[in-house]
C-alpha positions as CSV (number, residue, x, y, z in Angstrom):
1,M,77.7,75.5,104.0
2,N,80.2,72.7,103.9
3,E,80.4,70.9,107.3
4,N,84.2,71.4,107.5
5,I,83.9,75.1,106.8
6,T,81.1,75.5,109.3
7,K,83.3,73.8,112.0
8,R,86.3,76.0,111.1
9,Y,84.2,79.2,111.5
10,E,82.8,77.9,114.8
11,L,86.3,77.4,116.2
12,L,87.2,80.9,114.9
13,A,84.2,82.4,116.6
14,Q,85.3,80.8,119.9
15,K,88.7,82.5,119.5
16,V,87.0,85.8,118.9
17,I,84.8,85.3,122.0
18,K,87.9,84.8,124.2
19,G,89.3,88.0,122.8
20,L,86.1,89.9,123.5
21,E,86.2,88.6,127.1
22,S,89.7,89.9,127.6
23,R,88.4,93.3,126.5
24,N,85.5,93.4,129.0
25,M,82.9,92.6,126.3
26,T,80.7,89.6,126.0
27,G,80.6,87.3,123.0
28,Y,78.1,84.7,121.9
29,Y,78.1,82.1,119.1
30,A,75.1,81.6,116.9
31,S,75.1,78.8,114.4
32,D,72.5,80.6,112.2
33,S,70.2,83.6,111.9
34,K,67.4,82.0,114.0
35,S,69.6,81.4,117.0
36,A,71.2,84.8,116.6
37,K,67.8,86.4,116.9
38,E,66.9,84.3,119.9
39,I,70.1,85.3,121.7
40,A,69.6,89.0,120.9
41,L,66.0,88.9,122.2
42,S,67.2,87.2,125.4
43,L,69.4,90.2,126.0
44,I,66.5,92.8,125.5
45,P,63.9,93.0,128.3
46,E,60.3,93.7,127.4
47,G,59.5,97.4,127.5
48,S,63.0,98.4,126.5
49,T,63.6,101.4,124.3
50,I,65.6,100.3,121.3
51,T,67.1,102.0,118.2
52,M,69.8,101.2,115.7
53,G,71.9,102.6,112.9
54,G,71.8,101.2,109.4
55,C,72.4,97.6,110.7
56,M,71.5,95.4,107.8
57,S,72.5,92.3,109.8
58,A,69.8,93.0,112.3
59,V,67.3,93.2,109.4
60,E,68.6,90.0,107.8
61,I,68.2,87.8,110.9
62,G,64.7,89.1,111.4
63,L,65.5,91.0,114.6
64,K,64.2,94.4,113.5
65,D,60.8,92.9,112.6
66,A,60.6,91.0,115.9
67,L,61.3,94.2,117.9
68,E,58.8,96.2,115.9
69,E,56.1,93.6,116.4
70,G,56.9,92.8,120.1
71,P,56.5,94.5,123.5
72,Y,59.2,97.0,122.9
73,H,59.6,100.7,122.2
74,F,61.4,100.5,118.9
75,I,62.5,103.9,117.4
76,D,62.8,103.7,113.6
77,R,64.5,106.9,112.4
78,Y,63.2,106.4,108.9
79,K,59.6,106.5,110.1
80,A,60.1,109.5,112.4
81,E,58.9,113.0,111.5
82,D,62.3,114.4,112.6
83,M,65.1,112.0,111.8
84,R,67.7,114.0,113.7
85,E,65.6,113.9,116.9
86,A,65.1,110.1,116.4
87,M,68.8,109.6,116.1
88,L,69.5,111.7,119.2
89,Q,67.2,109.4,121.2
90,A,69.8,106.7,120.7
91,Y,72.1,108.2,123.3
92,D,69.5,107.6,126.1
93,A,68.2,104.3,124.7
94,D,68.2,101.0,126.7
95,V,69.6,99.1,123.7
96,Y,71.4,100.1,120.6
97,L,71.7,97.6,117.7
98,A,74.7,97.7,115.5
99,S,77.1,95.6,113.4
100,A,80.8,96.0,112.7
101,N,82.3,96.8,109.3
102,A,85.0,94.4,110.4
103,M,86.5,92.9,113.5
104,T,89.7,91.1,114.5
105,E,90.3,87.6,115.7
106,D,91.2,88.9,119.1
107,G,88.0,90.9,119.5
108,I,88.6,94.4,118.3
109,L,85.7,96.1,116.4
110,V,86.2,98.5,113.5
111,N,83.5,100.9,112.2
112,I,83.4,103.7,109.7
113,D,80.7,106.3,109.6
114,G,79.5,109.3,107.6
115,N,77.4,111.2,110.0
116,A,78.9,109.8,113.2
117,N,75.5,109.0,114.8
118,R,76.3,105.3,114.7
119,V,79.9,105.4,115.9
120,S,79.2,107.9,118.6
121,A,76.3,105.8,120.0
122,I,78.5,102.7,120.0
123,A,81.2,104.6,121.9
124,W,78.9,106.3,124.5
125,G,75.3,106.7,125.5
126,P,73.0,103.7,125.2
127,K,73.0,101.5,128.2
128,K,73.6,98.3,126.1
129,V,75.1,97.9,122.7
130,I,74.3,94.6,120.8
131,F,76.4,93.8,117.7
132,I,75.2,91.3,115.1
133,V,78.3,90.2,113.2
134,G,78.5,87.7,110.4
135,I,81.5,85.4,110.3
136,N,82.5,87.1,107.0
137,K,83.6,90.2,108.8
138,I,86.4,88.6,110.9
139,C,89.9,89.6,109.9
140,D,93.4,88.7,111.1
141,D,94.3,92.0,112.7
142,V,93.4,95.7,112.9
143,D,95.2,96.5,109.6
144,G,93.1,93.8,107.9
145,A,89.9,95.0,109.5
146,M,90.5,98.6,108.5
147,K,91.2,97.4,104.9
148,R,88.0,95.4,104.9
149,A,86.0,98.4,106.3
150,R,87.4,100.7,103.7
151,N,87.6,98.4,100.6
152,V,84.6,96.2,101.1
153,A,82.0,97.7,103.4
154,A,82.4,101.4,102.4
155,P,82.2,100.8,98.6
156,I,79.1,98.5,98.9
157,N,77.3,101.0,101.2
158,S,78.2,103.9,98.9
159,Q,76.8,101.9,96.0
160,R,73.5,101.0,97.7
161,F,73.0,104.6,98.8
162,G,73.7,105.8,95.3
163,L,76.5,108.1,96.4
164,N,78.8,109.9,94.0
165,T,82.1,108.7,95.3
166,P,85.1,107.2,93.5
167,C,84.6,103.8,95.3
168,T,81.2,103.4,93.7
169,K,82.9,103.2,90.3
170,T,86.1,101.4,91.3
171,G,84.8,99.1,94.1
172,A,87.8,100.1,96.3
173,C,88.7,102.9,98.6
174,M,90.3,105.9,96.8
175,N,90.8,107.9,100.1
176,C,88.5,110.5,98.7
177,K,87.5,113.8,100.2
178,T,84.3,114.3,98.2
179,P,81.0,115.7,99.7
180,D,79.4,112.2,99.4
181,T,82.1,110.3,101.3
182,I,80.9,108.1,104.1
183,C,84.4,107.6,105.5
184,C,84.3,110.5,107.8
185,Q,84.8,109.0,111.3
186,F,86.7,105.8,112.2
187,L,86.0,104.0,115.5
188,I,88.2,101.2,116.8
189,T,86.6,99.6,119.9
190,R,89.3,97.7,121.7
191,Y,88.0,97.7,125.3
192,S,84.7,98.5,127.1
193,K,85.0,100.5,130.3
194,Q,81.5,99.5,131.4
195,P,81.0,95.9,132.3
196,G,78.0,94.3,130.6
197,R,77.5,97.1,128.1
198,V,78.9,95.6,124.9
199,H,77.5,92.3,123.6
200,V,78.7,90.7,120.3
201,I,76.7,87.9,118.6
202,L,78.9,86.1,116.1
203,V,76.7,84.4,113.4
204,N,78.0,81.5,111.4
205,E,76.5,83.1,108.2
206,M,77.5,85.7,105.7
207,L,75.7,88.8,106.9
208,G,75.8,92.5,106.0
209,F,78.6,94.1,104.0
């Protein structure tokens, strides 16, 4: 990445971190995937019970592999005999890993979900929630973040899951109400009631969707 662009994103990340602090959430800046993984692991004590939604950003930085191979109790819903039971364990987990479909420059996180297991765990349950957020997901304001979530993240996720939704064909949100829609629940996280619960690692890379 061009040095000037990198610096600009670093300054933007610092602005977002200040916004997070004003919302009782903790932000961190990671210059690359390696440092993002190191920061995340420093926030997770050995022996912790950890689970996640479909957080591709955690996979991309190598965090999921590190947790599966390390001294942790990592719950992988895709390897569980009962996926519903595995997802329910998220509510009592020590750590929940997530990303954001989009976030604002002043620290508001926006997420859209199909089954609500991810947004509900973000909102309540796990003792700690760690977000891995690529710099590509930062938007000017809530309106911009919502547009990104609906017109960038949702179509890409619908396409990769092979869903029969209008956005898989058009590449943009059509505000559908089809059985395959993944735009069922919208969560805007603007403040954390619990100090020390929400941690956001901003990565100066393009991660996730």
